[in-house]
C-alpha positions as CSV (number, residue, x, y, z in Angstrom):
1,M,6.9,136.6,168.6
2,K,4.4,139.5,167.9
3,K,6.0,139.9,164.4
4,M,5.5,136.2,163.7
5,L,1.8,136.3,164.6
6,T,1.4,139.5,162.4
7,I,2.9,137.8,159.4
8,L,0.7,134.7,160.1
9,S,-2.3,136.9,160.3
10,I,-1.4,138.5,157.0
11,Y,-0.7,135.1,155.2
12,T,-4.1,133.7,156.6
13,T,-6.0,136.8,155.4
14,L,-4.6,136.4,151.9
15,A,-5.3,132.7,151.7
16,G,-8.9,133.3,152.7
17,A,-9.2,136.1,150.2
18,L,-7.8,133.9,147.5
19,L,-10.3,131.0,148.3
20,A,-13.3,133.4,148.4
21,S,-12.3,135.0,145.1
22,A,-11.8,131.5,143.5
23,A,-15.2,130.3,144.5
24,A,-16.8,133.4,143.2
25,F,-14.8,133.2,139.9
26,A,-16.0,129.5,139.5
27,H,-19.7,130.3,139.4
28,H,-21.1,132.0,136.3
29,S,-23.8,134.7,135.6
30,F,-27.5,133.9,134.5
31,A,-27.4,137.1,132.4
32,V,-27.3,134.8,129.4
33,F,-30.9,133.8,129.7
34,D,-34.0,136.0,129.0
35,F,-35.7,136.1,132.2
36,Q,-38.4,138.5,131.0
37,Q,-39.7,135.5,129.2
38,Q,-41.3,132.4,130.7
39,I,-42.4,130.0,127.9
40,P,-44.9,127.2,128.8
41,F,-44.2,123.6,127.8
42,E,-45.9,120.3,128.3
43,G,-44.7,116.9,127.4
44,I,-42.8,113.7,128.7
45,V,-39.5,113.7,130.4
46,E,-36.9,112.3,128.0
47,S,-33.9,112.4,130.2
48,V,-33.0,114.2,133.5
49,K,-29.8,114.9,135.3
50,F,-30.8,115.6,138.8
51,R,-27.3,116.9,140.1
52,N,-25.2,119.7,141.2
53,P,-24.4,122.4,140.2
54,H,-27.7,122.7,138.0
55,I,-30.4,120.2,137.1
56,E,-30.6,119.5,133.3
57,L,-33.8,118.2,131.7
58,K,-35.0,117.2,128.2
59,L,-38.7,117.2,127.6
60,R,-40.5,115.7,124.7
61,A,-43.2,118.4,124.0
62,K,-45.7,119.5,121.2
63,A,-44.6,122.5,119.2
64,A,-47.2,125.1,118.5
65,D,-47.8,123.6,114.8
66,G,-48.5,120.2,116.6
67,S,-45.1,118.6,115.7
68,E,-43.2,117.0,118.4
69,Q,-40.0,119.0,119.7
70,L,-37.3,118.0,122.1
71,V,-36.9,121.0,124.6
72,H,-33.5,121.2,126.3
73,F,-33.3,122.8,129.7
74,I,-29.7,123.2,130.1
75,E,-29.9,124.7,133.6
76,G,-32.3,124.9,136.5
77,A,-31.9,125.3,140.1
78,P,-29.2,123.1,141.9
79,A,-30.4,119.8,142.9
80,N,-29.9,120.3,146.7
81,M,-32.2,123.6,146.4
82,L,-34.9,121.6,144.8
83,V,-34.8,119.0,147.4
84,R,-35.1,121.6,150.1
85,N,-38.2,122.9,148.1
86,G,-39.7,119.4,148.2
87,I,-38.7,118.0,144.7
88,R,-36.8,114.8,144.6
89,P,-35.3,112.7,141.7
90,E,-38.1,110.4,141.9
91,H,-40.4,113.1,141.0
92,L,-38.8,113.6,137.6
93,A,-38.7,110.1,136.1
94,T,-37.9,109.4,132.4
95,G,-41.5,109.0,130.7
96,Q,-43.4,111.1,133.2
97,H,-45.7,113.8,131.9
98,I,-45.0,117.2,133.3
99,K,-45.6,120.9,132.5
100,T,-42.8,123.4,132.6
101,F,-41.8,127.0,132.2
102,G,-38.5,128.1,130.7
103,S,-36.5,131.1,130.0
104,P,-34.5,131.0,126.6
105,L,-30.7,131.2,126.3
106,L,-30.0,134.6,124.5
107,E,-27.4,133.0,122.2
108,D,-29.5,129.9,121.4
109,P,-33.3,130.2,121.7
110,N,-33.8,126.5,121.6
111,K,-32.3,126.0,125.1
112,Y,-33.7,127.0,128.4
113,F,-33.4,127.8,132.0
114,L,-35.9,125.6,133.9
115,R,-38.0,128.0,135.9
116,V,-41.1,126.1,136.9
117,I,-42.0,122.3,137.2
118,I,-45.7,121.3,137.6
119,L,-46.5,117.6,138.2
120,D,-49.6,115.9,137.1
121,D,-51.0,116.2,140.6
122,G,-50.7,120.0,140.4
123,T,-47.7,120.2,142.7
124,E,-45.6,123.2,141.5
125,Y,-42.0,123.9,141.9
126,R,-40.3,127.2,141.2
127,N,-36.8,128.0,140.7
């Protein structure tokens, strides 16, 4: 009986280790973004995907030369983390004016990690 419990314990430990390593492998590093930079943008929400594992947002903003640009925040904090910090899907409606700060993707500086969201009433959310 003791031998069977020992074998069961070993298998349980191995199964737990495999599950933990699979979860760690499934997530990725944020080293692909330049977090030394936080570039400000101001504009109108074009689209938003308020979902896990990360929020995605497209913002129609003015470029430095006055032309219009579409800023693509390919990642941000997880939706459940934003909700815990007070921001909900209805705070980021299509057509809404907001200010943001983003950190560029190293391999494509036209895509960003969403660092800060500032609503028109001044409410600020940081990732």
